[in-house]
C-alpha positions in Angstrom: 350.0 75.2 150.3 352.3 78.4 149.7 349.0 80.1 149.8 348.3 78.7 153.3 351.8 79.5 154.6 351.2 83.0 154.0 348.1 83.4 155.5 349.6 81.8 158.5 352.8 84.4 158.3 350.7 86.9 158.0 348.6 86.0 160.7 351.6 84.9 162.9 352.8 88.9 162.0 349.8 90.6 163.4 349.9 88.6 166.8 353.1 89.6 167.5 351.9 93.0 166.6 348.6 92.5 169.2 351.0 90.9 171.9 353.4 93.7 171.8 350.9 96.0 172.2 349.2 94.1 175.1 352.4 94.0 176.8 352.0 98.0 176.6 348.9 98.4 177.8 348.3 95.9 180.8 351.9 96.2 182.0 350.5 96.7 185.3 348.9 93.9 185.5 351.8 91.4 185.7 353.9 94.0 187.2 353.8 96.4 190.6 353.9 99.7 190.4 357.0 99.8 192.2 358.2 98.6 188.3 357.0 101.4 186.9 360.7 102.8 186.3 361.0 99.7 183.9 358.6 100.1 181.6 359.6 101.7 179.1 363.3 100.0 178.8 360.8 96.4 178.9 358.9 97.7 176.2 361.4 98.9 174.3 363.4 95.3 174.8 359.9 94.1 173.7 359.5 95.8 170.3 362.9 94.9 169.4 362.4 91.3 169.6 359.4 91.6 167.9 360.7 93.3 165.3 363.6 90.5 164.6 360.8 87.8 164.6 358.5 90.6 161.8 361.9 90.4 159.8 362.2 86.3 160.1 358.5 86.3 158.9 358.9 88.8 156.5 359.7 86.2 153.3 356.3 84.1 154.5 354.2 87.1 153.5 353.3 88.6 149.7 351.0 91.3 151.4 353.6 94.3 151.7 351.1 96.9 152.5 350.1 95.2 155.5 353.6 94.1 156.6 354.9 97.4 156.2 352.0 98.7 158.0 352.7 96.3 161.2 356.3 96.6 161.2 355.2 100.5 161.5 352.8 100.0 164.4 355.5 97.9 166.1 357.9 100.8 165.7 354.9 103.1 166.7 354.4 101.6 170.5 357.0 103.4 172.3 355.9 107.3 172.8 358.5 108.9 170.5 358.5 109.7 167.6 360.3 107.1 164.8 361.4 108.1 161.6 361.4 104.3 160.9 357.6 104.2 161.8 357.1 106.7 159.6 359.1 105.7 156.4 357.2 102.1 156.8 353.9 103.5 157.2 354.0 106.2 154.3 355.4 103.3 152.1 352.1 101.0 153.2 349.1 103.8 152.5 351.3 104.7 149.2 351.3 100.7 148.5 347.5 100.4 150.0 345.5 103.9 150.5 342.7 102.0 151.4 344.4 100.3 154.7 342.8 102.5 157.3 344.8 100.9 160.1 348.2 102.2 158.1 346.8 105.4 158.1 345.8 105.9 161.8 349.1 104.8 162.4 350.7 107.2 160.1 348.3 109.9 161.9 349.6 109.1 165.4 353.3 109.4 164.3 352.9 112.9 162.5 351.2 113.7 166.3 354.4 112.5 167.4 356.4 114.8 165.4 354.2 117.6 165.9 352.5 118.1 162.3 349.6 118.6 163.6 347.9 119.4 160.0 349.0 116.2 158.6 348.2 114.1 161.7 344.7 115.4 160.6 344.7 114.9 157.3 345.4 111.1 158.0 342.5 110.9 160.3 340.1 112.9 158.3 341.2 110.5 155.4 340.7 107.3 157.0 337.0 108.4 158.2 336.2 108.8 154.2 337.5 105.4 153.7 335.5 103.6 156.8 333.8 105.2 160.0 336.1 103.8 162.8 336.4 104.6 166.4 340.0 104.9 166.4 340.2 107.2 163.7 337.4 109.5 165.6 338.9 109.5 168.5 342.4 110.6 167.3 340.3 113.4 165.4 339.1 114.4 168.7 342.9 114.7 170.2 343.9 116.5 166.9 340.9 119.2 167.3 341.9 120.3 170.3 345.5 121.0 169.1 344.5 122.9 165.7 345.8 126.4 166.3 343.0 128.9 166.2 342.1 131.9 168.2 338.5 132.7 169.8 336.1 131.2 168.1 337.4 129.0 165.9 339.2 127.2 169.2 336.0 126.8 170.8 334.2 125.1 167.9 337.3 122.8 167.6 337.0 121.8 171.1 332.7 121.6 170.5 333.6 119.1 167.1 336.4 117.5 169.3 333.4 116.3 171.8 331.5 115.1 169.5 334.4 113.0 167.2 335.1 111.2 170.8 331.4 110.5 171.5 330.8 109.0 168.0 334.0 106.9 169.1 332.4 105.8 172.4 329.2 105.3 170.4 331.1 102.5 168.0 332.6 100.4 171.0 331.1 101.5 174.7 333.3 98.9 176.3 336.5 101.0 174.8 338.2 102.3 177.7 340.2 104.2 175.3 337.8 106.3 173.9 336.0 106.8 177.0 339.3 108.7 178.2 339.7 110.7 175.4 336.1 111.5 175.5 337.1 113.0 179.2 339.4 115.1 177.6 337.0 116.5 175.0 334.9 117.2 178.3 338.1 118.6 180.3 338.6 121.1 177.3 335.0 122.5 177.0 335.2 122.8 180.5 337.6 125.6 180.4 336.3 126.9 177.5 332.5 127.6 178.3 333.1 128.6 181.6 333.3 126.1 184.0 330.1 124.7 184.0 329.8 122.2 186.8 327.5 119.6 184.8 330.6 119.6 181.8 332.6 119.3 185.0 330.3 115.9 186.2 330.7 114.4 182.3 334.4 114.4 182.0 334.6 112.9 185.7 332.0 110.2 184.8 333.8 109.4 181.5 337.0 108.8 183.3 335.2 106.7 185.5 333.7 104.6 182.7 337.1 103.8 181.5 338.2 102.5 184.3 335.2 100.3 184.5 335.3 98.7 181.2 338.9 98.6 181.0 341.6 97.7 183.4 344.8 99.4 181.3 343.2 102.7 182.1 343.6 102.3 185.8 347.2 102.3 184.6 347.2 105.2 182.4 349.5 108.2 184.5 347.9 110.8 181.7 344.0 109.8 183.1 344.9 109.8 186.8 346.8 113.5 186.0 343.7 115.2 184.0 341.6 114.3 186.2 343.1 115.3 189.6 343.2 118.6 187.2 339.5 118.7 187.7 339.9 118.0 191.2 342.1 120.5 191.9 339.9 123.1 190.1 337.0 121.6 192.2 338.6 121.8 195.3 338.7 118.3 196.1 342.4 118.7 197.2 342.6 115.5 198.7 341.4 113.4 195.4 343.9 115.8 193.4 346.6 114.7 195.5 345.9 111.2 195.3 345.8 111.7 191.5 349.1 113.1 191.2 350.9 110.5 193.1 349.2 107.7 191.6 349.9 109.5 188.1 353.8 109.9 189.3 353.9 106.1 190.4 352.8 105.3 187.5 355.2 107.0 184.8 358.6 108.0 187.1 359.8 110.2 183.9 356.5 112.5 183.9 357.7 115.6 185.4 354.1 117.1 185.7 352.5 114.9 188.2 355.3 115.1 190.9 355.6 119.0 190.4 351.9 119.3 190.5 351.5 117.5 193.5 354.5 119.4 195.3 353.1 122.9 193.8 349.7 122.1 195.6 350.6 120.9 198.8 352.7 124.2 199.2 349.9 125.9 198.2 347.6 124.5 201.2 350.8 124.8 203.5 351.2 128.4 202.5 347.5 129.2 203.1 346.6 127.8 206.4 350.1 129.0 207.4 348.3 132.8 206.5 344.5 132.1 207.7 346.5 131.2 210.6 348.1 134.0 211.1 346.1 136.4 209.6 348.1 137.4 207.1 350.8 137.7 209.5 349.9 141.7 210.4 350.6 143.3 213.6 347.9 143.2 216.2 347.5 147.3 216.0 346.9 147.3 212.0 344.8 144.1 212.3 343.0 145.9 214.8 342.5 149.4 212.7 341.1 147.4 209.9 338.4 145.3 211.5 337.3 148.5 213.2 337.7 150.4 209.8 334.5 148.4 208.3 331.3 150.8 207.5 328.2 149.7 206.1 329.3 152.0 203.7 330.7 149.3 202.5 327.6 147.8 201.5 326.1 150.1 200.0 325.7 148.6 196.0 322.8 146.0 198.5 319.9 149.3 198.3 317.8 148.0 201.3 320.7 144.7 201.8 319.2 143.5 199.0 320.5 141.6 195.9 319.8 140.7 193.0 320.7 136.7 191.6 321.8 135.7 188.5 318.1 134.1 187.5 317.0 138.2 188.1 314.8 137.4 191.4 315.4 140.3 194.4 316.1 138.7 197.5 317.0 140.1 200.8 320.2 139.8 202.7 321.4 139.8 206.0 324.9 140.5 207.4 326.1 137.8 208.9 330.0 137.4 211.0 332.0 134.8 209.0 331.8 132.5 211.8 328.2 131.5 211.8 328.9 130.5 208.2 327.4 126.4 207.2 328.5 124.4 204.7 326.8 125.6 201.4 325.2 128.1 200.1 324.0 130.4 202.4 321.0 131.9 200.9 320.2 135.4 202.0 323.6 136.0 203.9 325.8 138.9 203.0 329.4 138.9 204.8 331.8 141.6 204.7 335.8 142.1 205.5 339.2 143.2 205.0 341.9 141.7 203.1 344.5 140.5 205.0 346.5 138.8 202.4 346.8 137.5 198.4 347.8 134.2 196.8 348.3 132.5 194.0 349.5 129.5 193.0 351.8 128.7 189.5 348.7 128.2 187.7 347.2 131.7 188.9 343.5 129.9 189.6 342.3 130.6 191.5 343.2 134.0 193.2 343.2 133.4 196.8 342.7 136.6 199.7 342.2 136.4 203.3 339.0 138.2 204.6 338.8 138.9 208.3 335.4 139.9 209.9 334.8 142.8 212.6 334.8 139.5 215.3 338.2 138.7 213.8 337.2 135.6 212.2 339.7 134.9 208.8 338.5 132.5 206.0 340.2 132.5 202.7 338.5 133.2 199.4 338.9 131.3 196.5 337.6 133.5 192.9 337.8 132.1 190.1 337.0 133.3 186.1 339.6 136.2 186.8 341.8 138.1 184.5 345.0 138.2 184.9 345.7 141.7 186.3 342.5 141.3 188.6 343.6 141.1 192.3 343.3 142.9 196.0 345.5 144.9 198.3 345.8 144.3 201.6 342.9 146.6 203.9 340.0 146.8 201.1 337.0 146.2 202.0 334.8 143.1 200.4 331.5 141.9 200.6 330.3 138.5 199.6 326.7 138.0 199.1 325.4 134.5 199.3 328.5 133.0 200.3 329.6 129.1 199.6 331.1 127.8 202.4 333.9 124.7 201.9 335.3 122.4 204.6 338.4 120.5 203.7 340.3 117.8 205.3 343.4 116.4 203.4 346.4 114.5 204.7 349.7 113.4 202.1 353.0 112.3 202.8 352.7 113.1 206.4 351.4 116.8 205.6 347.7 117.8 207.0 345.3 120.4 206.7 342.0 121.4 208.1 340.0 124.7 207.0 337.4 126.1 205.8 337.0 128.7 203.0 334.8 130.5 200.2 334.2 129.8 196.7 333.8 132.8 194.6 332.6 131.4 190.9 333.1 135.3 189.3 334.3 138.8 190.5 331.9 140.4 189.4 329.4 139.3 192.8 331.8 141.0 194.7 331.8 144.8 196.2 335.5 145.7 196.9 335.2 149.1 198.8 331.8 149.8 197.7 332.2 149.7 194.5 331.0 146.4 192.4 333.6 144.6 189.5 333.5 145.7 186.0 333.0 143.1 183.3 336.4 143.7 182.5 337.5 141.5 185.8 336.0 138.5 184.1 337.8 135.9 182.0 337.6 131.8 181.2 340.3 130.1 183.0 343.0 128.6 181.3 344.0 124.5 182.2 346.7 122.9 180.5 345.8 119.1 180.2 348.0 116.5 178.9 346.8 114.4 175.7 347.5 111.0 174.7 348.4 109.3 171.6 347.8 105.7 171.4 
């Protein structure tokens, strides 16, 4: 009878902790988004009640390591580091070194504490005992945070993707694993030169997280990180919606509303500068337009252009007003810089280009070194310009404009000269990892 009571006590403690995590992860299935500001307070109150109930059941359990692990896991449900959680989980793994769940929880505690090396040791140690999705995805997150430079950092990011893939393979219906795979691809996207294929892999992983797990839809970090990709892809409408949704889901997070406001400010300044053609006086603008000469295209001998694949194609000089959405193959445009603009992330570098007809379009240049830029009056030729059209409405503001996207400064000819390889660099954009 006593053994049965102990099993019942152990089972009840497990149920209490599981219910606590369900309350956290599925909060918005029972509460409206307008109640987001109460979530952390409600979660803390629920955690306190759970710990009290665990304490009341302590005498009915003889599995001390398991009890300590569950106590530490309950304390670890909040986002902040808990010394009490570290103490309980450290005792648990000493009593039972094979308790994988305790190692995973202890690794998360160290993660929150900022001790990345200790966190990595915990997750790697747990995998030595048993292959499991939690350790794999946590190791994926840790690998991206290990201090490393150059090739070592790139290797860590590639390893991070592989660990996240393994976690997904172990349970394709786990939304958290899909979310972490999306973050791994996001990091890989910026490490490897912004491949569109990797961008789509990241977006697909985020979409899959939401598809298989309702709780993922309420993850503010998923919306924030995905909006980083949307902004880079110049999908400004979805980026703004994502920042706003992240802010609504967690009003305590400062980054989403800040990023939303920064993007709105960037679009506002950009469209104003385009409409006013850089605010240049009419005489100066006329002189710039009149000074455009064919010598600015001298790098294109016979108006030919060598593509990235090594193919030589003919180029026709065309006005900006004739460009069509998408890649304008066989076309080169030429104009004068009338303004430059960067946002807080310095990606992309944006400048206004006015051609001989007086049409003004913004040009967004990616993969630049920080010192690279344009001066007002510079002549710029762009082969095969990629035209994008934008229509954005957010918070009472409306923006409608076209722009030219340039993936690398190496394709530009500035004042008759090609840009050196020293002008190109990989973009670096911060993303927000999440512990579980």
